[in-house]
N, C-alpha and C positions, 0 to 999 in steps of 0.2 A: 505494498503499501503506499504509494506516495505520501510521503510530508507537503505543507505549504512549501517547506524551502525547495524542495524538488521540484514541484510545480510551477515557482515563479523564477527557480533561477536564473532560465536564461533571457526572461522576459527584458529587457535593460538596453537601451540607444541612445546614445548622445546625441545621434544624427536630428531628432526631433527639435531637441533643443538647439543646435546650432541653428537648426531653419528658421526656431523662434527669436534668438539672440543671437544674430551673425557675429558678433562681441565676443559670446563664449567661445566659440569656434578661434578667431584671429589669437585671442590669449591663450586657449590652450596647446596653439601649436609654436608659439611664441614660447612659453614654458617650457615645454617640450627639448625646445633649442637648447635651454640652459641645463635641464637637468641629464641631457642625454652627454653633453659637454663633459661633465667630471662622473655619470656613469657611477655613482657609489653604489654599492653591495646593496644597503640596505633601505638605502634614499634615492631609489631611483625612478623613474617615472613609469615603471613597473607596478610601485607600490604604488603611485598617484592613482596608475590605472585602476589596480584593486579597493584601494578606498574610494572611487569614484562611482565603481560597481555597486560594493556595499550602499554607498550613501543612497544611488539611486532607488535599489532597492528599498531600501526600509524606506525611502520617503514616499515611492509608486503606492507599496505594498500597505503601509501607514495611513494612504489618503490624508497625508499632513498638508496643509496651507503653505507650502516653503515657497520660496522666491529663488526658482532656480538660476537664476542670474545674482544671485550671490550665493547662491551654497556651491555651485560648480566650479567661480571659482576659488572659493575657499578652499576646496576640495583639493584643487588643482593647484593650490600656491604653498599650503602649510607646510611642506616640509622643503621649500625651493631655495631657505639659505643655510642650508646644508651644502647647496652646490656652490656657493660663496667661500663661506666659511664650515670646511666640513667637520666640525666639531661642537659640542651642546656649547660651550661656552662663546656667543658671538653670533651666533645662526641666526637669534629671532632677530635681532636691531638687522641684520643683512638682508635676511628675507623681506621684514618690513619694506625695506627700503627697496628692493628689485621688485618687489609686487606691488611697491604704488606706480613704479618708471611704467611697467608692462599694462597696468591698469588703466593708467593714464593714455598711454600710444592704445590701447585695444578700444579706448574712447567712451570710458565707464565713469559717470559722474563723480564729483565730489564726495556727494552723499549716498551713494552705493561703494564707493572705496573706502570709506569709515566703515559702514556697515560688512563690508569683506573683511579689512584688518579687523575688525572686533570678533568675529568669529571665528580667525584665527589664533588672535592673541587672548582669546577668553573663552576658547572651548572646551576646557578645563571645569571652569566654571557654570551647574549645573544652571540650564534655565535665564541663559543672557539671551538666547534667541533659539527659534526652531532649526535654523541652519548650523547651529553652534553645537546644538545636541544630535545632532544627527552628523555631523563631521567626527563628535566627539566616539560615536557609537561605532562611527565606521572604522577607524582607527586603531580603537583598542580591540576590536575584533582579530586585527593581526596578531595578536597577542595571546590568541585563543585557539584551541585545537592543538589535535597533532600535525594538521598541514601546516599549523605558524610555525614548526621549529626549522623548517628550512630558514626562515626570516631570525630565526635565534640566533641562529648561529655565525649567517651573514654578518649580523648585526656585532658579535663579537669583531668576528675579523675586520669589520670596518672599525672599531673601535682599535684595534690596533694599529691603526692605521694613523693617529693623531699622535702628535708629538709625545705625549705622555702616554702611550698606547704601553709602554712597557713598564710602569705601574702595577703595582701587585694586586690594584681592583681589578685588572684584567688578564688575568692569570684564571686557567677553568676554574678551578674549585672557587675560588672570589666572585667568580662571574656568574657562574651556576648559583650561589647564593644570592648575589644580590638580583637577579633574574626571580626568582623563587618569593623573594620579598613581594617584589613589585605587583607579580601575579595574585600574591595578598592582601596588597590594596586595592587594586583591580577589581577584585571580586567583591570586597565591603563596600565600594563603590559602588558596583553594578550599573547596567547600562541603561538608558532615559528613555530606548523608544522600543513601543512593543515588538514592531517585526526583527529589531536589532537583538532584543532578548531568545526570539523565535531560533534566531543563524545561530545564536550562542551555543546554546544550547545545554551541553557539559563542559563546554571550552576550555573555561578555568582550570576544570578540576584534571581535563587530561593534560595540559601543560602542567601543571604543578606534578602530575604522575612522572611525566615523561622526564623532568629536572629532578624530582629526587631521585627515580633509578637513575640518572646518569650520574647524581652526585655518590650514592653508592657504589658505584664504578670506578669511580676515581676515587674514592676512599681506601679501596681494596685494590688499587692498583700505583703506589708511589713514584712508578716511574710516569705517570703522567704530568706529574707534580715538578717533573727535575728542571732546574735551570741551569743556564752554563755556569754561572758562578759554585754552584754545586758542588761541582766536580772539581771545584779549585778548593777548596776546604777541606 
């Protein structure tokens, strides 16, 4: 028997939104060019496409009164700062600057730009706008379910490229423990939309289960934790 998720999973298209507002299409491809230029493992345009897909599934299947000219740009631009400053510190400011520039070039109004930037910056605050709530759920779903584990490990790879990537917090055991804590926090907060919750299903528990099993494996094999300096002591 097909679940509601399986029934609706293929019924998403950006084209009708491009036809409705050609500025969205211009912005989409302008942003894609910037993401593709850097092509980060965990903040690539593939991730953006998946967030957009989930966001439109949520918006359409929850029959929410959303503004596609705010939601789609917010989803498209929410991680673009990483393509300018590929680390946590400074990427939000860089993202705001480049997003504002791209939105102006695509002829969004100042009022629309303010709403889009607000949806991106404040999306972790529940209830700021329906667009920010949808974006939040669509992005958090990237961290739920066994399928999310690919991005779990590419995020570790990406973080290791940062100037501070050799810090102890990026060692496998510490990284696993930090991710487990993040999932616990996300589970406590929960998702905000009905269809987002339906997509989630048991996703947080699946991710926690995977991390716990990985931790047990690492703790039983200290060879996975050896660093170059350990051989010189």
